C-alpha positions as CSV (number, residue, x, y, z in Angstrom):
1,M,72.4,-81.2,15.5
2,E,71.2,-78.0,16.8
3,K,73.3,-75.5,18.4
4,Q,72.3,-75.0,22.3
5,I,73.1,-71.9,23.8
6,M,73.3,-71.4,27.7
7,I,72.3,-68.2,29.3
8,S,72.0,-67.3,32.9
9,L,68.6,-65.5,33.5
10,S,67.2,-64.7,36.8
11,V,63.7,-65.8,37.5
12,N,62.2,-62.4,37.0
13,E,63.7,-62.2,33.8
14,L,62.4,-65.5,32.7
15,A,59.1,-64.8,33.8
16,E,59.2,-61.2,32.0
17,I,60.1,-63.1,28.7
18,I,57.5,-65.7,29.0
19,S,55.1,-63.0,29.8
20,K,56.0,-61.0,26.7
21,T,55.8,-63.9,24.3
22,V,52.4,-65.0,25.8
23,K,50.9,-61.3,25.1
24,A,52.3,-61.4,21.8
25,C,50.7,-64.6,20.9
26,L,47.2,-63.6,22.4
27,I,47.3,-60.4,20.5
28,D,47.7,-62.5,17.3
29,W,45.3,-65.4,18.4
30,K,41.6,-65.2,17.1
31,P,39.2,-67.8,18.9
32,A,37.8,-70.5,16.8
33,Q,34.4,-69.4,15.7
34,R,32.1,-71.9,17.3
35,N,28.9,-72.7,15.4
36,Q,26.6,-71.2,17.7
37,D,23.2,-72.5,17.2
38,T,20.7,-69.7,18.1
39,S,17.6,-72.1,17.1
40,V,14.7,-71.8,19.5
41,Y,13.7,-75.4,20.6
42,L,10.2,-76.6,21.6
43,T,9.4,-79.4,24.1
44,R,6.8,-82.1,22.7
45,A,4.0,-80.4,24.7
46,Q,5.0,-77.2,22.9
47,V,4.7,-78.8,19.5
48,C,1.3,-80.2,20.5
49,D,0.0,-76.7,21.5
50,R,1.7,-75.2,18.3
51,L,0.4,-77.7,16.0
52,H,-3.0,-78.6,17.8
53,I,-2.2,-82.3,17.9
54,S,-1.5,-85.0,20.7
55,L,1.4,-86.4,22.0
56,P,0.8,-90.0,20.3
57,T,0.8,-87.8,17.1
58,V,4.0,-86.3,17.7
59,H,5.4,-89.6,18.5
60,A,4.1,-91.2,15.5
61,W,5.4,-88.1,13.2
62,M,9.1,-88.7,14.9
63,K,8.7,-92.5,13.9
64,K,7.9,-91.5,10.2
65,G,10.4,-88.9,10.0
66,I,7.9,-85.8,9.8
67,L,9.3,-84.4,12.9
68,K,13.1,-84.4,13.6
69,P,13.8,-84.9,17.3
70,Y,17.1,-83.5,18.9
71,H,18.1,-85.1,22.2
72,I,19.7,-82.3,24.1
73,G,20.2,-82.7,28.0
74,G,18.1,-86.0,28.2
75,R,15.2,-84.2,26.7
76,T,13.4,-84.5,23.3
77,L,13.3,-81.1,21.7
78,F,12.3,-79.8,18.1
79,R,13.6,-76.8,16.3
80,E,10.9,-74.2,16.0
81,S,11.7,-73.2,12.6
82,E,11.5,-77.0,11.3
83,V,8.2,-77.5,13.1
84,M,6.7,-74.4,11.5
85,T,8.2,-75.0,8.0
86,E,8.4,-78.6,7.5
87,V,5.1,-79.6,9.2
88,N,2.0,-78.3,6.9
89,P,-1.1,-80.2,8.0
90,A,-2.3,-79.6,4.3
91,S,0.8,-81.7,2.9
92,F,-0.5,-84.8,5.0
93,D,-3.3,-87.1,4.4
94,I,-5.1,-85.8,7.8
95,P,-9.1,-85.6,7.9
96,A,-10.1,-82.0,7.9
97,K,-12.0,-82.8,11.1
98,S,-8.7,-83.5,13.0
99,R,-7.2,-80.4,11.6
100,G,-10.0,-78.3,13.1
101,I,-11.4,-77.2,9.7
102,C,-15.1,-79.0,10.3
């Protein structure tokens, strides 16, 4: 059984003790580092503009897993870095005419 000590403190003294304790804890406290994602996200329309493809193509590539969508705030977005590095028209069986080569 723990010993209990009863002491008499005024409200101001108790407030001062609590304030000092909280300040000491806050000085030692380091906020948890959040994994802040600084990626730039593109909308479906922006992906179409960047890759010179249509919305149905974006949708088809999403279904095939070529493009990885992120659903943020009710919107479908894509990481710019993934779009520009993962999607390479030369790596797919796309006719040259649709790639704008002919």
